[in-house]
DSSP file (Angstrom, degrees, kcal/mol; ACC not computed):
  #  RESIDUE AA STRUCTURE BP1 BP2  ACC     N-H-->O    O-->H-N    N-H-->O    O-->H-N    TCO  KAPPA ALPHA  PHI   PSI    X-CA   Y-CA   Z-CA
    1    1 A X              0   0    0      0, 0.0     2,-0.2     0, 0.0     0, 0.0   0.000 360.0 360.0 360.0 149.0   98.8  196.1   71.3
    2    2 A X    >>  -     0   0    0      1,-0.1     4,-1.0     0, 0.0     3,-0.8  -0.508 360.0-108.8 -96.4 168.3  101.8  197.2   73.3
    3    3 A X  H 3> S+     0   0    0      1,-0.3     4,-0.6     2,-0.2    -1,-0.1   0.750 117.1  61.8 -66.5 -23.5  105.4  196.9   72.4
    4    4 A X  H 34 S+     0   0    0      1,-0.2     3,-0.4     2,-0.2    -1,-0.3   0.818  99.4  55.5 -75.3 -29.1  105.8  194.3   75.1
    5    5 A X  H <4 S+     0   0    0     -3,-0.8    -1,-0.2     1,-0.2    -2,-0.2   0.843 103.9  54.0 -71.0 -34.0  103.4  192.0   73.3
    6    6 A X  H  < S+     0   0    0     -4,-1.0    -1,-0.2     2,-0.1    -2,-0.2   0.621  86.5 100.9 -77.6 -15.4  105.4  192.1   70.1
    7    7 A X  S  < S-     0   0    0     -4,-0.6     3,-0.0    -3,-0.4    -3,-0.0  -0.480  80.8-110.8 -74.1 139.7  108.7  191.0   71.7
    8    8 A X        -     0   0    0     -2,-0.2     2,-0.6     1,-0.1    -1,-0.1  -0.326  37.2 -98.7 -66.2 153.8  109.7  187.3   71.3
    9    9 A X        -     0   0    0      1,-0.1     2,-0.9     2,-0.0    -1,-0.1  -0.634  33.7-153.3 -79.4 123.1  109.5  185.2   74.4
   10   10 A X        +     0   0    0     -2,-0.6     2,-0.5    -3,-0.0    -1,-0.1  -0.833  21.4 171.1 -99.5 100.8  113.0  184.8   75.8
   11   11 A X        -     0   0    0     -2,-0.9     2,-0.5     2,-0.0    -2,-0.0  -0.958  20.2-151.0-114.4 128.5  113.2  181.5   77.7
   12   12 A X        -     0   0    0     -2,-0.5     3,-0.5     1,-0.1     4,-0.1  -0.847   7.6-166.4 -98.5 130.4  116.4  180.3   79.0
   13   13 A X    >   +     0   0    0     -2,-0.5     3,-0.5     1,-0.2    -1,-0.1   0.147  60.5 107.2-104.5  24.1  116.9  176.5   79.3
   14   14 A X  G >   +     0   0    0      1,-0.2     3,-1.0     2,-0.1    -1,-0.2   0.734  69.5  64.9 -67.7 -21.5  119.9  176.7   81.4
   15   15 A X  G 3  S+     0   0    0     -3,-0.5    -1,-0.2     1,-0.3    -2,-0.1   0.853 103.1  48.2 -67.7 -33.6  118.0  175.6   84.4
   16   16 A X  G <  S+     0   0    0     -3,-0.5    -1,-0.3    -4,-0.1    -2,-0.1  -0.069  81.4 151.1 -97.7  31.5  117.4  172.2   82.8
   17   17 A X    X   -     0   0    0     -3,-1.0     3,-1.7     1,-0.1     4,-0.3  -0.361  54.5-124.7 -65.8 141.4  121.0  171.6   81.7
   18   18 A X  G >  S+     0   0    0      1,-0.3     3,-1.2     2,-0.2     4,-0.2   0.691 101.1  76.8 -60.6 -22.9  122.1  168.1   81.4
   19   19 A X  G >  S+     0   0    0      1,-0.3     3,-0.6     2,-0.2    -1,-0.3   0.769  92.3  53.0 -63.0 -23.1  125.0  168.7   83.8
   20   20 A X  G <  S+     0   0    0     -3,-1.7    -1,-0.3     1,-0.2    -2,-0.2   0.661 105.3  54.9 -89.9  -8.9  122.7  168.7   86.7
   21   21 A X  G <  S+     0   0    0     -3,-1.2    -1,-0.2    -4,-0.3     2,-0.2   0.217  77.4 122.6-103.2   9.9  121.3  165.3   85.8
   22   22 A X    <   -     0   0    0     -3,-0.6     2,-0.6    -4,-0.2    -3,-0.0  -0.469  53.2-143.1 -78.0 148.3  124.4  163.3   85.6
   23   23 A X        +     0   0    0     -2,-0.2     2,-0.3     4,-0.1    -2,-0.1  -0.947  32.7 171.5-106.8 114.3  124.8  160.2   87.8
   24   24 A X    >>  -     0   0    0     -2,-0.6     3,-1.5     4,-0.0     4,-0.6  -0.874  38.6 -29.6-127.1 159.2  128.4  159.9   88.9
   25   25 A X  H 3> S+     0   0    0     -2,-0.3     4,-1.8     1,-0.2     5,-0.1  -0.056 124.3  11.6  52.3-118.5  130.5  157.9   91.2
   26   26 A X  H 3> S+     0   0    0      1,-0.2     4,-2.7     2,-0.2    -1,-0.2   0.827 126.2  58.3 -65.8 -34.9  128.8  156.5   94.3
   27   27 A X  H <> S+     0   0    0     -3,-1.5     4,-2.5     2,-0.2    -1,-0.2   0.929 107.4  47.0 -60.5 -49.3  125.3  157.3   93.1
   28   28 A X  H  X S+     0   0    0     -4,-0.6     4,-2.2     1,-0.2    -1,-0.2   0.878 111.7  51.2 -59.5 -39.6  125.9  155.1   89.9
   29   29 A X  H  X S+     0   0    0     -4,-1.8     4,-2.7     2,-0.2    -2,-0.2   0.954 110.4  48.5 -68.6 -49.5  127.2  152.3   92.1
   30   30 A X  H  X S+     0   0    0     -4,-2.7     4,-2.5     1,-0.2     5,-0.2   0.922 110.8  50.7 -51.7 -48.0  124.2  152.5   94.4
   31   31 A X  H  X S+     0   0    0     -4,-2.5     4,-2.7     2,-0.2     5,-0.2   0.954 112.6  47.0 -60.3 -49.8  121.7  152.4   91.4
   32   32 A X  H  X S+     0   0    0     -4,-2.2     4,-2.4     1,-0.2    -1,-0.2   0.926 112.7  48.5 -60.6 -45.7  123.5  149.4   89.9
   33   33 A X  H  X S+     0   0    0     -4,-2.7     4,-2.4     2,-0.2    -1,-0.2   0.919 112.3  48.2 -62.3 -43.8  123.5  147.5   93.3
   34   34 A X  H  X S+     0   0    0     -4,-2.5     4,-2.6     1,-0.2     5,-0.2   0.945 112.7  49.3 -67.4 -49.6  119.8  148.2   94.0
   35   35 A X  H  X S+     0   0    0     -4,-2.7     4,-2.1    -5,-0.2    -1,-0.2   0.903 112.6  48.3 -53.5 -43.1  118.9  147.1   90.4
   36   36 A X  H  X S+     0   0    0     -4,-2.4     4,-2.6    -5,-0.2    -2,-0.2   0.912 110.8  48.8 -63.7 -44.6  120.9  143.9   90.8
   37   37 A X  H  X S+     0   0    0     -4,-2.4     4,-2.6     2,-0.2     5,-0.2   0.924 112.7  48.3 -68.5 -43.3  119.4  143.0   94.1
   38   38 A X  H  X S+     0   0    0     -4,-2.6     4,-2.0     1,-0.2    -1,-0.2   0.912 113.5  48.0 -65.2 -37.0  115.8  143.6   92.8
   39   39 A X  H  X S+     0   0    0     -4,-2.1     4,-2.1    -5,-0.2    -2,-0.2   0.909 112.8  47.5 -67.8 -41.0  116.6  141.4   89.7
   40   40 A X  H  X S+     0   0    0     -4,-2.6     4,-2.1     2,-0.2    -2,-0.2   0.896 112.5  49.5 -68.7 -39.2  118.2  138.6   91.8
   41   41 A X  H  X S+     0   0    0     -4,-2.6     4,-2.3     2,-0.2    -2,-0.2   0.908 111.9  48.4 -64.8 -42.7  115.2  138.7   94.3
   42   42 A X  H  X S+     0   0    0     -4,-2.0     4,-2.0    -5,-0.2    -2,-0.2   0.900 111.5  49.8 -65.9 -40.8  112.7  138.5   91.4
   43   43 A X  H  X S+     0   0    0     -4,-2.1     4,-2.0     2,-0.2    -1,-0.2   0.864 110.7  50.5 -62.8 -37.8  114.6  135.6   89.8
   44   44 A X  H  X S+     0   0    0     -4,-2.1     4,-2.5     1,-0.2    -2,-0.2   0.881 110.2  47.9 -69.5 -38.9  114.7  133.7   93.1
   45   45 A X  H  X S+     0   0    0     -4,-2.3     4,-2.1     2,-0.2    -1,-0.2   0.875 110.9  51.5 -72.4 -33.8  110.9  134.1   93.7
   46   46 A X  H  X S+     0   0    0     -4,-2.0     4,-2.2     2,-0.2    -2,-0.2   0.908 111.8  48.5 -64.6 -40.9  110.2  132.9   90.1
   47   47 A X  H  X S+     0   0    0     -4,-2.0     4,-3.4     2,-0.2    -2,-0.2   0.960 110.5  49.7 -60.3 -52.7  112.4  129.9   90.7
   48   48 A X  H  X S+     0   0    0     -4,-2.5     4,-2.1     1,-0.2    -2,-0.2   0.866 111.1  49.4 -60.0 -37.5  110.8  129.1   94.0
   49   49 A X  H  X S+     0   0    0     -4,-2.1     4,-1.8     2,-0.2    -1,-0.2   0.912 111.9  48.3 -63.4 -41.6  107.3  129.3   92.4
   50   50 A X  H  X>S+     0   0    0     -4,-2.2     4,-2.7     2,-0.2     5,-0.8   0.934 111.4  51.3 -61.0 -50.3  108.4  127.1   89.6
   51   51 A X  I  <>S+     0   0    0     -4,-3.4     5,-1.9     1,-0.2     6,-0.3   0.888 111.5  46.7 -55.5 -42.9  109.9  124.6   92.2
   52   52 A X  I  <5S+     0   0    0     -4,-2.1     5,-0.2    -5,-0.2    -1,-0.2   0.863 116.6  44.0 -72.2 -35.4  106.7  124.5   94.2
   53   53 A X  I  <5S+     0   0    0     -4,-1.8     4,-0.2    -5,-0.2    -2,-0.2   0.959 131.5  10.5 -73.8 -52.1  104.5  124.0   91.2
   54   54 A X  I  X5S+     0   0    0     -4,-2.7     4,-2.1    -5,-0.2    -3,-0.2   0.889 124.8  47.1-105.3 -49.7  106.4  121.4   89.2
   55   55 A X  I  ><S+     0   0    0     -5,-0.8     4,-2.0     1,-0.2    -3,-0.2   0.906 112.9  46.4 -65.0 -41.8  109.2  119.9   91.1
   56   56 A X  H  ><S+     0   0    0     -5,-1.9     4,-2.5     2,-0.2    -1,-0.2   0.872 110.8  56.3 -69.4 -37.1  107.4  119.1   94.4
   57   57 A X  H  > S+     0   0    0     -6,-0.3     4,-1.3    -5,-0.2    -1,-0.2   0.919 109.2  45.8 -58.5 -44.0  104.5  117.6   92.3
   58   58 A X  H  X S+     0   0    0     -4,-2.1     4,-0.8     2,-0.2    -2,-0.2   0.897 112.1  50.3 -67.7 -36.6  106.9  115.2   90.6
   59   59 A X  H >X S+     0   0    0     -4,-2.0     4,-1.0     1,-0.2     3,-0.8   0.908 110.3  50.1 -65.5 -43.1  108.6  114.3   93.9
   60   60 A X  H 3< S+     0   0    0     -4,-2.5    -1,-0.2     1,-0.3    -2,-0.2   0.789 104.7  57.6 -69.2 -24.9  105.3  113.6   95.5
   61   61 A X  H 3< S+     0   0    0     -4,-1.3    -1,-0.3     1,-0.2    -2,-0.2   0.732 105.1  52.0 -79.9 -17.8  104.1  111.4   92.6
   62   62 A X  H << S+     0   0    0     -4,-0.8    -1,-0.2    -3,-0.8    -2,-0.2   0.713  96.9  86.0 -83.2 -26.5  107.2  109.1   93.1
   63   63 A X  S  < S-     0   0    0     -4,-1.0     3,-0.1     1,-0.1    -3,-0.0  -0.452  94.4 -91.4 -78.8 150.0  106.5  108.6   96.8
   64   64 A X        -     0   0    0      1,-0.1    -1,-0.1    -2,-0.1    -2,-0.1  -0.197  57.9 -86.6 -53.0 150.3  104.1  106.0   98.2
   65   65 A X        -     0   0    0      1,-0.1    -1,-0.1    -3,-0.1     2,-0.1  -0.329  44.3-121.7 -61.3 137.7  100.6  107.2   98.6
   66   66 A X        -     0   0    0     -3,-0.1    -1,-0.1     1,-0.1     3,-0.1  -0.419  36.1 -92.5 -73.2 156.7   99.9  109.0  101.9
   67   67 A X        -     0   0    0      1,-0.1    -1,-0.1    -2,-0.1     0, 0.0  -0.435  52.0 -96.9 -68.1 147.0   97.2  107.5  104.1
   68   68 A X        -     0   0    0      1,-0.1    -1,-0.1    -3,-0.1    -3,-0.0  -0.243  39.7-108.5 -62.4 149.0   93.9  109.1  103.5
   69   69 A X        -     0   0    0      1,-0.1     2,-2.1    -3,-0.1    -1,-0.1  -0.176  49.0 -80.8 -66.2 169.0   92.8  111.9  105.8
   70   70 A X        +     0   0    0      2,-0.0     2,-0.4     3,-0.0    -1,-0.1  -0.523  68.4 164.3 -74.3  82.4   90.0  111.2  108.3
   71   71 A X        -     0   0    0     -2,-2.1     2,-0.3    67,-0.0    67,-0.0  -0.801  43.0-111.9-100.5 142.1   87.1  111.7  106.0
   72   72 A X        -     0   0    0     -2,-0.4     2,-0.2     1,-0.1    -2,-0.0  -0.576  36.0-135.0 -69.4 129.4   83.7  110.4  106.9
   73   73 A X        -     0   0    0     -2,-0.3    64,-0.2     1,-0.2    -1,-0.1  -0.470  19.8-103.2 -85.4 159.4   82.8  107.5  104.8
   74   74 A X        -     0   0    0     62,-0.6    62,-0.2    -2,-0.2    65,-0.2  -0.071  40.6 -89.0 -77.7 179.1   79.5  107.0  103.1
   75   75 A X        -     0   0    0     60,-3.2    -1,-0.1    63,-0.8    63,-0.0  -0.440  51.7 -83.0 -83.9 158.5   76.8  104.7  104.1
   76   76 A X     >  -     0   0    0     -2,-0.1     4,-2.0     1,-0.1     3,-0.2  -0.373  35.9-125.9 -61.6 140.4   76.4  101.1  103.0
   77   77 A X  H  > S+     0   0    0      1,-0.2     4,-2.3     2,-0.2     5,-0.2   0.841 108.9  53.2 -61.8 -35.5   74.7  100.8   99.6
   78   78 A X  H  > S+     0   0    0      1,-0.2     4,-1.4     2,-0.2    -1,-0.2   0.883 108.0  49.7 -64.9 -36.9   72.1   98.4  100.9
   79   79 A X  H  4 S+     0   0    0     -3,-0.2     4,-0.5     2,-0.2    -2,-0.2   0.877 110.1  50.5 -64.0 -40.8   71.2  100.7  103.7
   80   80 A X  H >< S+     0   0    0     -4,-2.0     3,-1.0     1,-0.2    -2,-0.2   0.894 110.9  49.2 -70.2 -39.3   70.8  103.6  101.2
   81   81 A X  H 3< S+     0   0    0     -4,-2.3    -1,-0.2     1,-0.2    -2,-0.2   0.833 105.8  60.2 -67.9 -27.5   68.5  101.5   98.9
   82   82 A X  T 3< S+     0   0    0     -4,-1.4    -1,-0.2    -5,-0.2    -2,-0.2   0.582  77.7 113.3 -77.3 -10.0   66.5  100.5  101.9
   83   83 A X  S <  S-     0   0    0     -3,-1.0     2,-0.1    -4,-0.5    36,-0.1  -0.293  79.7 -97.8 -60.5 145.1   65.5  104.1  102.7
   84   84 A X  E     -A  118   0A   0     34,-0.5    34,-1.9    33,-0.0     2,-0.5  -0.425  33.1-157.1 -70.1 140.5   61.8  104.8  102.2
   85   85 A X  E     +A  117   0A   0     32,-0.2     2,-0.3    -2,-0.1    32,-0.2  -0.973  16.5 177.5-114.9 128.3   60.7  106.4   99.0
   86   86 A X  E     -A  116   0A   0     30,-3.0    30,-2.7    -2,-0.5     2,-0.6  -0.864  34.3-106.6-129.4 160.5   57.4  108.2   99.0
   87   87 A X  E     -A  115   0A   0     -2,-0.3    28,-0.2    28,-0.2     2,-0.2  -0.791  40.2-122.0 -88.5 125.8   55.5  110.2   96.4
   88   88 A X        -     0   0    0     26,-3.5    25,-3.2    -2,-0.6     2,-0.4  -0.444  31.8-178.4 -68.8 130.9   55.6  113.9   97.1
   89   89 A X    >   -     0   0    0     23,-0.2     3,-1.3     3,-0.2     6,-0.1  -0.997  31.1-136.4-128.9 138.0   52.3  115.8   97.6
   90   90 A X  T 3  S+     0   0    0     -2,-0.4    -1,-0.1     1,-0.3     6,-0.1   0.824 105.7  54.1 -62.1 -32.7   52.0  119.4   98.3
   91   91 A X  T 3  S+     0   0    0      1,-0.1     2,-1.3    -3,-0.1    -1,-0.3   0.663  85.4  90.8 -72.8 -17.6   49.4  118.8  101.0
   92   92 A X    X>  +     0   0    0     -3,-1.3     4,-0.7     1,-0.2     3,-0.6  -0.654  47.9 171.3 -89.0  93.1   51.6  116.4  102.9
   93   93 A X  T 34 S+     0   0    0     -2,-1.3     4,-0.3     1,-0.2    -1,-0.2   0.668  70.4  67.7 -75.4 -21.5   53.4  118.7  105.4
   94   94 A X  T >4 S+     0   0    0      1,-0.2     3,-1.0     2,-0.2    -1,-0.2   0.863  97.9  53.3 -64.2 -36.1   55.0  115.9  107.3
   95   95 A X  T <4 S+     0   0    0     -3,-0.6    -1,-0.2     1,-0.2    30,-0.2   0.845 104.3  54.2 -64.9 -37.1   57.1  115.0  104.4
   96   96 A X  T >X S+     0   0    0     -4,-0.7     3,-4.2    28,-0.1     4,-1.2   0.481  71.5 155.8 -78.8  -6.3   58.5  118.5  104.0
   97   97 A X  T <4 S-     0   0    0     -3,-1.0    -3,-0.1     1,-0.3    28,-0.1   0.108  87.1 -22.3 -35.4  91.3   59.7  118.6  107.7
   98   98 A X  T 34 S+     0   0    0     26,-0.1    -1,-0.3    45,-0.0    26,-0.1   0.261 120.5  97.0  93.0 -11.2   62.4  121.2  107.3
   99   99 A X  T X4 S-     0   0    0     -3,-4.2     3,-0.8    24,-0.2    -2,-0.2   0.815  73.7-146.3 -81.9 -32.1   62.8  120.7  103.6
  100  100 A X  T 3<  -     0   0    0     -4,-1.2     3,-0.1     1,-0.2    -3,-0.1   0.692  63.0 -65.2  69.9  21.6   60.6  123.5  102.4
  101  101 A X  T 3  S+     0   0    0      1,-0.2     9,-3.0    -5,-0.2     2,-0.4   0.601 115.8  88.5  78.2  11.7   59.4  121.6   99.4
  102  102 A X  B <  S-C  109   0B   0     -3,-0.8     2,-0.5     7,-0.3     7,-0.2  -0.991  81.0-108.7-142.5 156.4   62.8  121.5   97.7
  103  103 A X     >  -     0   0    0      5,-2.9     4,-2.1    -2,-0.4     5,-0.4  -0.714  21.6-153.9 -81.6 119.9   65.8  119.3   97.6
  104  104 A X  T  4 S+     0   0    0     -2,-0.5    -1,-0.1    21,-0.4    22,-0.1   0.599  89.8  59.8 -73.9 -11.1   68.6  121.1   99.4
  105  105 A X  T  4 S+     0   0    0      3,-0.1    -1,-0.2     1,-0.1    21,-0.0   0.953 125.0  12.5 -81.2 -54.2   71.2  119.1   97.3
  106  106 A X  T  4 S-     0   0    0      2,-0.1    -2,-0.2    21,-0.0     3,-0.1   0.552  96.1-128.0-101.1  -7.3   70.2  120.1   93.8
  107  107 A X     <  +     0   0    0     -4,-2.1     2,-0.3     1,-0.3    -3,-0.2   0.676  57.5 148.9  69.9  17.6   68.0  123.0   94.9
  108  108 A X        -     0   0    0     -5,-0.4    -5,-2.9     1,-0.1     2,-0.3  -0.607  48.3-121.7 -86.5 144.6   65.2  121.6   92.7
  109  109 A X  B     -C  102   0B   0     -2,-0.3     2,-0.3    -7,-0.2    -7,-0.3  -0.635  29.0-116.5 -83.5 139.9   61.5  122.1   93.8
  110  110 A X        -     0   0    0     -9,-3.0     2,-0.3    -2,-0.3    -1,-0.1  -0.588  26.8-148.6 -74.7 135.5   59.6  119.0   94.3
  111  111 A X    >   -     0   0    0     -2,-0.3     3,-2.1     1,-0.1   -23,-0.2  -0.716  32.0 -86.3-100.7 153.2   56.6  118.4   92.0
  112  112 A X  T 3  S+     0   0    0     -2,-0.3   -23,-0.2     1,-0.3     3,-0.1  -0.365 115.3  17.9 -59.2 138.6   53.4  116.6   92.9
  113  113 A X  T 3  S+     0   0    0    -25,-3.2     2,-0.3     1,-0.3    -1,-0.3   0.441  91.8 138.8  81.1   4.6   53.8  112.9   92.4
  114  114 A X    <   -     0   0    0     -3,-2.1   -26,-3.5   -26,-0.4     2,-0.3  -0.606  57.1-114.8 -81.0 139.8   57.6  113.0   92.4
  115  115 A X  E     +A   87   0A   0     -2,-0.3    13,-0.6   -28,-0.2     2,-0.3  -0.602  41.6 170.9 -72.2 127.6   59.5  110.3   94.2
  116  116 A X  E     -AB  86 127A   0    -30,-2.7   -30,-3.0    -2,-0.3     2,-0.4  -0.985  27.8-128.8-138.1 150.6   61.5  111.5   97.1
  117  117 A X  E     -AB  85 126A   0      9,-2.7     9,-2.5    -2,-0.3     2,-0.5  -0.781  16.8-152.6 -98.0 142.2   63.5  109.7   99.9
  118  118 A X  E     -AB  84 125A   0    -34,-1.9   -34,-0.5    -2,-0.4     2,-0.3  -0.958  16.3-128.2-114.5 130.4   62.9  110.6  103.4
  119  119 A X     >  -     0   0    0      5,-2.1     4,-1.9    -2,-0.5     5,-0.2  -0.625  25.0-127.0 -76.6 134.8   65.7  110.1  106.0
  120  120 A X  T  4 S+     0   0    0     -2,-0.3    -1,-0.1     1,-0.2    30,-0.1   0.887  93.5  29.6 -55.7 -60.0   64.4  108.0  108.9
  121  121 A X  T  4 S+     0   0    0     28,-0.2    -1,-0.2     1,-0.2    27,-0.1   0.772 129.6  32.4 -82.1 -26.8   65.2  110.0  112.1
  122  122 A X  T  4 S-     0   0    0      2,-0.1    -1,-0.2    24,-0.1    -2,-0.2   0.659  90.0-139.7-105.6 -13.6   65.1  113.6  110.9
  123  123 A X     <  +     0   0    0     -4,-1.9     2,-0.4     1,-0.2   -24,-0.2   0.744  45.1 151.9  64.0  25.4   62.4  113.3  108.2
  124  124 A X        -     0   0    0     -5,-0.2    -5,-2.1   -26,-0.1     2,-0.3  -0.712  34.1-142.5 -85.2 143.3   64.2  115.5  105.7
  125  125 A X  E     +B  118   0A   0     -2,-0.4   -21,-0.4    -7,-0.2     2,-0.3  -0.786  24.3 166.7-113.9 146.7   63.3  114.7  102.1
  126  126 A X  E     -B  117   0A   0     -9,-2.5    -9,-2.7    -2,-0.3     2,-0.1  -0.936  45.7 -81.4-145.9 162.2   65.4  114.7   99.0
  127  127 A X  E  >  -B  116   0A   0     -2,-0.3     4,-2.5   -11,-0.2     5,-0.3  -0.513  47.2-120.8 -64.7 142.3   65.3  113.5   95.4
  128  128 A X  H  > S+     0   0    0    -13,-0.6     4,-1.7     1,-0.2     5,-0.2   0.887 109.4  45.9 -56.3 -43.9   66.3  109.9   95.4
  129  129 A X  H  > S+     0   0    0      1,-0.2     4,-2.0     2,-0.2    -1,-0.2   0.866 112.3  51.9 -70.2 -32.4   69.3  110.3   93.1
  130  130 A X  H  > S+     0   0    0      1,-0.2     4,-2.0     2,-0.2    -2,-0.2   0.945 114.4  39.4 -68.6 -47.9   70.6  113.3   94.9
  131  131 A X  H  X S+     0   0    0     -4,-2.5     4,-2.5     2,-0.2    -1,-0.2   0.738 111.7  58.1 -78.0 -19.2   70.6  111.8   98.4
  132  132 A X  H  X S+     0   0    0     -4,-1.7     4,-1.6    -5,-0.3    -2,-0.2   0.964 111.3  44.8 -64.9 -52.3   71.8  108.3   97.1
  133  133 A X  H  < S+     0   0    0     -4,-2.0     4,-0.5     1,-0.2    -2,-0.2   0.910 116.2  46.1 -57.5 -44.7   74.9  110.2   95.7
  134  134 A X  H >X S+     0   0    0     -4,-2.0     4,-1.8     1,-0.2     3,-1.5   0.936 111.5  49.0 -68.0 -44.4   75.3  112.2   98.9
  135  135 A X  H 3< S+     0   0    0     -4,-2.5   -60,-3.2     1,-0.3    -1,-0.2   0.746 101.4  65.3 -71.1 -20.0   74.9  109.3  101.3
  136  136 A X  T 3< S+     0   0    0     -4,-1.6   -62,-0.6   -62,-0.2    -1,-0.3   0.696 118.1  25.2 -73.5 -13.3   77.5  107.2   99.3
  137  137 A X  T <4 S+     0   0    0     -3,-1.5     2,-0.3    -4,-0.5    -2,-0.2   0.500 126.8  46.2-122.6 -10.8   80.2  109.7  100.2
  138  138 A X     <  -     0   0    0     -4,-1.8   -63,-0.8    -5,-0.1    -1,-0.1  -0.926  61.5-150.6-129.9 154.8   78.8  111.2  103.5
  139  139 A X  S    S+     0   0    0     -2,-0.3     9,-0.3   -65,-0.2     2,-0.3   0.132  73.2  60.8-113.9  22.7   77.2  109.4  106.5
  140  140 A X  S    S-     0   0    0      7,-0.2     7,-0.2    -6,-0.1     2,-0.1  -0.913  90.4 -81.5-142.3 169.5   74.9  112.2  107.6
  141  141 A X     >  -     0   0    0      5,-2.0     4,-1.2    -2,-0.3    -2,-0.1  -0.444  34.1-133.3 -66.5 140.0   71.9  114.3  106.6
  142  142 A X  T  4 S+     0   0    0      2,-0.1    -1,-0.1    -2,-0.1   -11,-0.0   0.803 101.4  37.8 -63.7 -29.0   72.8  117.3  104.4
  143  143 A X  T  4 S+     0   0    0      3,-0.1    -1,-0.1     1,-0.1   -45,-0.0   0.946 134.5  12.9 -89.9 -58.5   70.7  119.7  106.4
  144  144 A X  T  4 S-     0   0    0      2,-0.1    -2,-0.1     0, 0.0     3,-0.1   0.479  86.9-129.7-102.4  -4.6   71.0  118.7  110.0
  145  145 A X     <  +     0   0    0     -4,-1.2     2,-0.2     1,-0.2    -3,-0.1   0.698  52.6 154.3  61.9  21.0   74.0  116.3  109.9
  146  146 A X        -     0   0    0     -6,-0.1    -5,-2.0     1,-0.1     2,-0.6  -0.532  50.7-113.8 -75.7 145.6   72.0  113.7  111.9
  147  147 A X        -     0   0    0     -7,-0.2    -7,-0.2    -2,-0.2     2,-0.1  -0.701  30.6-126.7 -83.2 118.7   73.1  110.1  111.3
  148  148 A X        -     0   0    0     -2,-0.6     2,-0.4    -9,-0.3    -1,-0.0  -0.444  30.9-173.5 -65.1 137.5   70.3  108.2  109.5
  149  149 A X        -     0   0    0     -2,-0.1   -28,-0.2     3,-0.0     2,-0.1  -0.961  27.8-106.7-133.1 145.7   69.4  105.0  111.4
  150  150 A X        -     0   0    0     -2,-0.4     2,-0.2     1,-0.1   -67,-0.0  -0.440  39.5-106.6 -74.2 145.3   66.9  102.3  110.2
  151  151 A X        -     0   0    0     -2,-0.1     2,-0.3     1,-0.1    -1,-0.1  -0.490  32.4-124.7 -71.1 141.2   63.7  102.2  111.9
  152  152 A X    >   -     0   0    0     -2,-0.2     3,-0.7     1,-0.1    -1,-0.1  -0.682   5.5-140.0 -86.0 145.1   63.3   99.2  114.3
  153  153 A X  T 3  S+     0   0    0     -2,-0.3    -1,-0.1     1,-0.2    -2,-0.0   0.647  94.9  72.7 -75.4 -16.6   60.3   97.0  113.7
  154  154 A X  T 3         0   0    0      1,-0.2    -1,-0.2     0, 0.0    -3,-0.0   0.706 360.0 360.0 -75.0 -18.9   59.7   96.7  117.5
  155  155 A X    <         0   0    0     -3,-0.7    -1,-0.2     0, 0.0    -2,-0.1   0.512 360.0 360.0 -86.2 360.0   58.4  100.2  117.8
């Protein structure tokens, strides 16, 4: 070992003296103003969020109900009950026309001998319960959006 290795390490901390990190005068004022502005903007945004969530909800509940949007209404219950119900058979490809052997509403696969409803003009087939629920709130086929119409006895 040399004599340089035995000497203690002389490090001077004068470079990191606190006198250089003081915030004085205009700098302190600017920091306080920026902090205050950020705090006020944050409080304003929180108040606006609260106002939108709670206050507007309370005001709208006191107002008379708005007219419903132009929603398509479902079909008549008698018409829905009159739709043909057939037994599903794997070999009957006419029944599956576009359905692929499954109900596109519940995504359940049709089993042999299961009762399914077939919509008249597009021939798409569904589980009875699924299509009854759908048609009570919608007036079209779930797959092709065709309007179901009753078969006329003249044809």
